[in-house]
C-alpha positions in Angstrom: 3.9 -2.7 -24.8 3.4 0.5 -22.8 3.3 -1.3 -19.4 6.4 -3.4 -20.3 8.2 -0.1 -21.2 7.1 1.4 -17.9 8.7 -1.5 -16.1 11.8 -1.4 -18.3 12.6 2.2 -17.3 13.6 1.5 -13.6 15.1 -1.8 -14.6 17.4 -0.1 -17.1 18.2 2.5 -14.4 19.2 -0.3 -11.9 21.5 -1.9 -14.5 23.0 1.5 -15.2 23.8 2.0 -11.5 25.3 -1.4 -11.3 27.9 -0.6 -14.0 28.8 2.8 -12.4 31.9 2.9 -10.2 31.0 2.4 -6.6 32.9 5.6 -5.6 30.5 7.7 -7.8 28.0 8.0 -5.1 26.5 11.4 -6.1 26.1 10.3 -9.7 24.4 7.0 -8.6 21.9 9.0 -6.6 21.3 11.4 -9.4 20.7 8.6 -11.9 18.3 6.9 -9.5 16.3 10.1 -9.0 16.1 11.0 -12.7 15.0 7.5 -13.6 12.4 7.4 -10.9 11.0 10.8 -12.0 10.8 9.6 -15.6 9.0 6.4 -14.4 6.5 8.5 -12.4 5.8 10.8 -15.3 5.2 7.9 -17.6 2.9 6.2 -15.1 0.8 9.3 -14.7 0.6 9.7 -18.5 -0.8 6.2 -18.8 -3.3 6.8 -16.0 -4.5 10.0 -17.5 -5.0 8.2 -20.8 -7.3 5.6 -19.4 -10.9 5.5 -20.7 -13.0 6.4 -17.7 -16.1 4.8 -19.2 -14.4 1.4 -19.4 -14.1 -0.6 -16.1 -12.3 -3.5 -17.7 -8.6 -4.1 -18.3 -6.9 -1.6 -20.5 -3.5 -1.2 -22.1 -3.5 -5.0 -22.4 -0.5 -6.9 -23.8 0.1 -10.6 -23.9 3.1 -12.6 -24.9 3.5 -16.4 -24.6 6.0 -17.2 -21.8 5.7 -20.8 -20.8 3.0 -22.1 -23.2 3.1 -25.7 -21.9 1.7 -24.5 -18.6 -0.5 -21.7 -20.1 1.7 -19.0 -18.6 2.0 -15.7 -20.4 3.7 -12.3 -19.9 0.3 -10.6 -19.6 -0.1 -7.1 -18.4 -2.9 -4.6 -18.2 -4.6 -2.2 -15.8 -8.0 -0.9 -14.8 -8.5 2.3 -12.9 -7.7 0.8 -9.5 -4.4 -0.7 -10.7 -3.5 2.5 -12.6 -3.9 4.7 -9.5 -1.8 2.3 -7.4 0.9 2.2 -10.0 0.9 6.0 -10.2 1.0 6.3 -6.4 3.9 3.8 -6.1 5.9 5.5 -8.8 5.3 9.0 -7.3 6.4 7.9 -3.9 9.7 6.4 -5.2 11.4 9.7 -6.2 10.1 11.3 -3.0 11.7 8.5 -0.9 14.9 8.8 -2.9 15.1 12.5 -2.0 14.2 11.9 1.6 16.7 9.1 2.0 19.5 10.8 0.1 22.0 10.1 2.9 20.5 7.0 4.4 22.8 4.5 2.7 25.9 6.2 4.1 24.7 5.4 7.6 24.8 1.7 7.0 27.7 -0.4 8.2 26.9 -3.2 5.7 25.5 -1.8 2.5 26.7 0.8 0.0 25.0 3.6 -1.9 25.2 1.6 -5.1 23.4 -1.3 -3.5 20.8 0.8 -1.8 19.6 2.7 -4.9 19.8 -0.4 -7.1 17.5 -2.2 -4.7 15.0 0.7 -4.7 14.7 0.7 -8.5 14.4 -3.1 -8.6 11.7 -2.9 -6.0 9.9 -0.3 -8.2 10.0 -2.8 -11.1 8.3 -5.4 -9.0 5.7 -3.0 -7.6 4.6 -2.0 -11.1 4.6 -5.6 -12.2 2.5 -6.9 -9.3 -0.2 -4.3 -10.0 -0.1 -4.7 -13.8 0.0 -8.5 -14.1 -3.1 -10.1 -15.5 -1.7 -13.6 -15.5 -2.2 -15.1 -12.1 1.2 -16.9 -12.2 3.0 -13.8 -13.3 1.3 -12.0 -10.4 2.6 -14.7 -8.1 6.1 -14.3 -9.4 6.2 -10.5 -8.7 4.4 -11.1 -5.4 7.4 -13.3 -4.3 10.3 -11.7 -6.1 9.5 -8.3 -4.5 10.4 -9.9 -1.1 14.1 -10.0 -2.1 14.9 -6.3 -2.4 12.8 -5.5 0.7 14.7 -8.2 2.6 18.0 -6.6 1.8 16.8 -3.0 2.3 15.8 -3.9 5.8 18.6 -6.4 6.6 21.5 -4.3 5.3 20.3 -0.7 5.9 18.1 -1.0 8.9 18.5 -0.5 12.6 20.1 -2.6 15.4 17.5 -5.4 15.1 17.5 -5.3 11.3 18.4 -9.0 10.8 15.6 -10.2 13.1 13.1 -7.9 11.4 14.2 -8.8 7.9 14.0 -12.5 8.6 10.6 -12.3 10.3 9.3 -10.3 7.3 10.6 -12.9 4.9 9.4 -15.9 6.8 5.8 -14.6 7.2 5.7 -13.6 3.5 7.1 -16.9 2.3 4.6 -18.9 4.4 1.8 -16.9 2.9 3.2 -17.4 -0.5 3.3 -21.1 -0.1 -0.4 -21.2 0.7 -1.0 -19.1 -2.4 1.1 -21.4 -4.5 -1.0 -24.4 -3.4 -4.2 -22.6 -4.4 -2.6 -21.5 -7.6 -2.0 -25.1 -8.6 -5.6 -25.9 -7.6 -6.9 -23.1 -9.9 -4.7 -24.5 -12.8 -6.2 -28.0 -12.3 -9.7 -26.6 -12.1 -9.1 -24.8 -15.4 -8.0 -28.1 -17.0 -11.2 -29.8 -15.9 -13.4 -27.2 -17.3 -11.5 -25.8 -20.3 -9.6 -28.8 -21.3 -6.3 -27.0 -20.9 -4.6 -25.2 -18.0 -4.5 -21.4 -17.9 -3.6 -18.6 -15.5 -5.2 -15.9 -17.7 -7.3 -13.6 -15.5 -10.1 -13.2 -18.1 -10.4 -17.0 -18.6 -10.3 -17.6 -14.8 -13.2 -15.2 -14.1 -15.3 -17.3 -16.5 -14.7 -20.6 -14.7 -17.7 -22.2 -13.0 -15.9 -23.9 -10.1 -18.3 -25.5 -7.6 -18.8 -23.7 -4.3 -16.7 -26.3 -2.3 -13.7 -26.0 -4.5 -13.9 -22.2 -4.4 -14.0 -22.2 -0.6 -10.8 -24.3 -0.3 -8.8 -22.4 -3.0 -10.0 -19.0 -1.7 -8.4 -19.7 1.7 -4.9 -20.1 0.3 -5.0 -16.8 -1.5 -6.7 -15.0 1.4 -4.1 -16.2 3.8 -1.3 -14.8 1.6 -3.1 -11.5 1.1 -4.0 -11.2 4.8 -0.3 -11.6 5.8 0.7 -9.0 3.2 -2.1 -6.6 4.1 -1.5 -7.0 7.2 -4.6 -8.2 9.0 -4.9 -9.3 12.6 -3.7 -11.9 13.6 -1.1 -12.1 10.7 0.2 -8.6 11.4 3.1 -9.1 13.9 5.9 -8.8 11.3 4.9 -5.3 10.3 5.9 -3.3 13.5 9.3 -4.9 13.7 10.0 -4.4 10.0 8.7 -0.8 9.9 10.6 0.1 13.1 14.0 -1.3 12.0 13.9 -0.2 8.3 15.0 3.2 7.1 12.1 5.7 7.0 12.0 5.5 3.2 11.9 1.7 3.1 9.1 1.8 5.8 7.2 4.2 3.6 7.4 1.9 0.6 6.7 -1.2 2.8 3.5 0.2 4.4 2.6 2.7 1.7 2.8 0.4 -1.3 3.8 -3.2 -0.7 1.1 -3.9 1.9 -1.5 -2.7 -0.7 -0.6 -5.8 -2.7 -2.7 -7.8 -0.2 -5.8 -5.7 -0.4 -5.4 -5.2 -4.2 -5.2 -8.9 -4.6 -8.5 -9.3 -2.8 -10.2 -6.9 -5.2 -8.5 -8.1 -8.4 -8.4 -11.9 -7.8 -10.5 -13.1 -4.8 -13.8 -11.5 -5.7 -13.8 -12.1 -9.5 -12.4 -15.7 -9.4 -14.1 -16.9 -6.3 -17.4 -15.0 -6.1 -19.3 -17.7 -4.1 -16.5 -18.2 -1.6 -16.2 -14.4 -1.2 -19.8 -14.2 -0.2 -19.5 -17.3 2.1 -16.4 -15.9 4.0 -17.5 -12.2 4.0 -19.0 -12.3 7.5 -15.9 -13.8 9.0 -13.6 -11.4 7.1 -15.7 -8.4 8.2 -15.2 -9.6 11.8 -11.4 -9.8 11.3 -11.5 -6.3 9.7 -13.3 -4.9 12.7 -10.8 -6.5 15.0 -8.0 -5.1 13.0 -9.5 -1.6 13.2 -10.0 -1.7 16.9 -6.9 -3.7 17.9 -4.5 -1.8 15.7 -5.8 1.5 17.2 -5.5 0.3 20.8 -1.9 -0.9 20.2 -1.0 2.4 18.5 -2.2 4.2 21.6 0.1 2.1 23.8 3.3 2.5 21.8 6.4 4.4 23.1 8.2 4.2 19.7 7.0 6.6 17.0 7.7 4.2 14.1 5.9 1.3 15.8 2.9 3.7 16.5 2.6 4.6 12.8 2.9 0.9 11.9 0.1 -0.2 14.2 -2.0 2.7 13.0 -1.7 1.1 9.5 -3.0 -2.2 10.8 -6.1 -0.2 11.8 -6.3 1.5 8.5 -6.0 -1.7 6.6 -9.0 -3.0 8.6 -11.0 -0.2 7.0 -9.8 -1.1 3.5 -10.7 -4.8 3.9 -14.1 -3.9 5.5 -15.0 -1.8 2.5 -14.0 -4.6 0.1 -16.2 -7.3 1.7 -19.4 -5.3 2.1 -19.5 -5.4 -1.7 -21.2 -2.0 -2.1 -20.0 0.5 -4.7 -19.3 3.0 -1.9 -17.4 0.5 0.1 -15.3 -0.7 -2.8 -14.6 2.8 -4.1 -13.7 3.9 -0.7 -11.3 1.0 -0.1 -9.7 1.6 -3.5 -9.3 5.3 -2.8 -8.1 4.5 0.7 -5.2 2.5 -0.6 -4.0 5.5 -2.6 -4.6 8.0 0.2 -3.0 5.8 2.8 0.1 5.5 0.7 0.7 9.2 0.6 -0.4 10.0 4.1 1.5 7.2 5.9 4.4 7.6 3.6 4.7 11.3 4.6 4.3 10.5 8.3 7.0 7.8 8.2 9.4 10.3 6.5 8.7 13.1 9.0 9.2 10.7 11.9 12.4 9.6 10.3 13.6 13.2 10.1 13.0 13.6 13.8 14.6 10.3 14.8 17.7 11.0 12.8 18.2 14.3 14.5 17.5 13.2 18.0 19.1 9.8 17.6 16.0 8.2 19.1 12.5 7.1 18.1 11.1 7.1 21.6 8.3 9.5 22.2 9.5 10.3 25.7 12.8 11.7 24.2 10.9 14.5 22.5 8.7 17.4 23.5 8.6 21.1 22.6 9.7 20.5 19.0 7.4 23.3 17.8 9.5 25.8 19.6 12.8 24.8 18.1 11.6 23.6 14.7 8.1 25.1 14.0 8.0 24.2 10.3 8.9 20.6 11.1 6.2 20.6 13.7 3.7 22.0 11.2 4.6 19.3 8.6 4.3 16.7 11.3 0.8 18.0 12.2 -0.4 18.0 8.6 0.9 14.5 8.1 -0.8 13.3 11.2 -4.1 15.0 10.4 -4.1 13.3 7.0 -3.6 10.0 8.7 -6.6 10.5 11.0 -8.8 11.5 8.1 -9.4 15.2 8.8 -12.3 16.6 6.7 -10.9 18.4 3.7 -8.3 15.8 3.1 -8.7 12.8 0.7 -8.3 10.3 3.5 -11.6 11.6 4.9 -13.4 11.0 1.6 -12.2 7.4 1.4 -13.0 6.6 5.1 -16.4 8.2 4.8 -17.2 6.1 1.7 -16.2 2.9 3.5 -18.4 3.8 6.4 -21.4 4.7 4.2 -21.0 1.6 2.2 -20.7 -0.5 5.3 -23.6 1.1 7.1 -26.0 0.2 4.3 -25.1 -3.5 4.7 -23.8 -4.1 8.2 -24.6 -1.5 10.9 -22.7 -3.1 13.8 -19.5 -3.2 11.7 -20.0 0.4 10.8 -20.4 1.4 14.4 -17.2 -0.4 15.4 -15.3 1.2 12.5 -16.6 4.6 13.7 -15.1 4.0 17.1 -11.8 3.2 15.3 -11.9 6.7 13.8 -12.2 8.2 17.3 -9.3 6.2 18.6 -7.2 7.3 15.6 -7.8 11.0 16.5 -6.7 10.1 20.0 -3.4 8.5 19.2 -2.4 10.9 16.5 -3.2 14.1 18.5 -1.7 12.6 21.7 1.5 11.8 19.7 1.6 15.4 18.5 1.0 16.7 22.0 3.8 14.6 23.6 6.4 15.3 20.9 5.7 18.8 19.6 4.2 20.8 22.5 5.5 21.8 25.9 9.0 23.0 26.8 11.9 21.5 24.9 14.6 19.7 26.9 18.2 20.7 26.5 18.8 17.5 24.4 16.0 18.6 22.0 17.3 22.1 21.8 20.8 20.9 20.9 19.8 18.1 18.5 16.5 18.9 16.7 17.0 21.4 13.9 14.5 22.8 11.4 13.4 20.8 8.4 15.6 21.6 5.4 14.6 22.2 1.7 15.5 18.7 0.5 13.3 17.2 3.2 10.5 19.5 2.4 10.7 18.6 -1.3 10.2 15.0 -0.3 7.2 15.5 1.9 5.2 18.4 0.5 4.2 16.8 -2.9 2.5 13.9 -1.0 0.7 16.2 1.4 -0.3 18.5 -1.5 -1.9 15.5 -3.3 -3.8 14.6 -0.1 -5.2 18.1 0.1 -5.9 18.3 -3.7 -7.7 15.0 -3.8 -9.6 16.0 -0.7 -10.9 19.1 -2.4 -11.5 17.3 -5.7 -11.9 13.6 -5.0 -13.8 13.0 -8.2 -10.5 13.2 -10.1 -9.6 9.8 -8.7 -13.1 8.4 -8.1 -14.1 8.8 -11.8 -11.2 6.5 -12.6 -12.0 4.0 -9.8 -15.7 3.7 -10.1 -16.0 2.0 -13.5 -13.6 -0.7 -12.2 -15.6 -1.1 -9.0 -18.8 -1.6 -11.1 -17.0 -4.4 -13.0 -15.9 -6.1 -9.7 -19.6 -5.9 -8.5 -20.6 -7.7 -11.7 -18.2 -10.5 -10.9 -19.7 -11.1 -7.5 -23.2 -10.5 -8.8 -24.2 -7.8 -6.4 -26.0 -4.4 -6.7 -26.2 -1.6 -4.3 -29.1 -1.5 -1.8 -31.7 1.1 -2.4 -30.5 4.4 -1.1 -32.0 5.6 2.2 -31.2 9.3 1.7 -31.1 9.9 -2.1 -29.6 9.0 -5.3 -26.6 11.3 -4.8 -24.8 8.7 -2.7 -25.3 5.8 -5.1 -23.2 4.9 -8.0 -20.8 7.8 -8.4 -19.0 7.3 -5.1 -19.5 10.9 -4.0 
């Protein structure tokens, strides 16, 4: 019951906030923060307690829910899910601290509503990564849309209604395709087992014919590609990220989008191994397009939030690429990339939000010379940007390097394209820094942009500290990830190619 208890903590916190008087705004914030810290501490405790020699599902619990349809309340986690749950729960208190006054700026929503939605979203984020029943996963996959919709639509910018509706429609359409394939999987389990089931372990043992796999695979892949987001299903992301509050954007891109790539690893590869091999060349092409196209669009942006959003389209291309080359380096790199991207992009969104709230604008052209009026702010911005472009010494570099090594051994042309994407990332991040932080500040910048305060630093520094710590000692995460990766490789019946340089690069992901 440990994972159910973990989910219950933020749920109880949300209920507690609901019964508090609306006027007790400070108390509401304090309750949300304390609950989120307790949740994060418990998630880290569970992660540390995992058996690193076991790549299967651990902390498993199963309770009958709708027995007539073979649906159960079934939770568990391997190393990949555990790290993503820990990442999500660590980000939530940081985002609460960063967005301490965001709700007051809304013309529609209240402080009570804002922090209730944040905690309810945290429940769904834990649930979607912990679910080991495919139907339960689908429920969390869809329900998490509700708090995000209201966080964008009630607390976002001028175009919040449009952005929220676009996000919802894209996600719902993707969910409908998944639902169709979900029904197909249930029927396939009836034909083979004599009874319908959504249990992950049982589904991985099905022997669906290749044709059935190919059809059902597409429904799940479409839903995951929309969520990820991959080109050409990405267009909802820039609007949603630009209009949401910085904290909501950090959760949206840092955590929710990982549900798509996590779903590929957890469900697509184990349940549809033949279809995964069949579609891999096509998906690799889409991943390379996402890397290149996302980077080019990021370079052309005049809005800082949209630039960060498009950079994430490029980053997710790397993650998907590493998944579908099927090597241990690629899969470990992609899994590690999901965690690193959550912290680095989350920090970058928060710092950009700090700047935009001071200047009253997200346009790059409205800044310049910030390092002369707020040098600490400029320094934090630089570190956040360098973590996003995968500077050596930071954990994002390790994950990107592993993806490239794993790709190169299987598909050299894809690795070459991805390498160009790294160069473009350095260009758009450093150019953004040059245009906003260097030069002579205008009178508007001098009068509006103030130095970063202690509360804002507390929200950003832990994420950046984790990026540096895991960059120096990546094995702390990789030793948890690698056993799960080996298990995924068994599902798709692949082994690593013989190493070209030496055994040090094989198997241990370092």
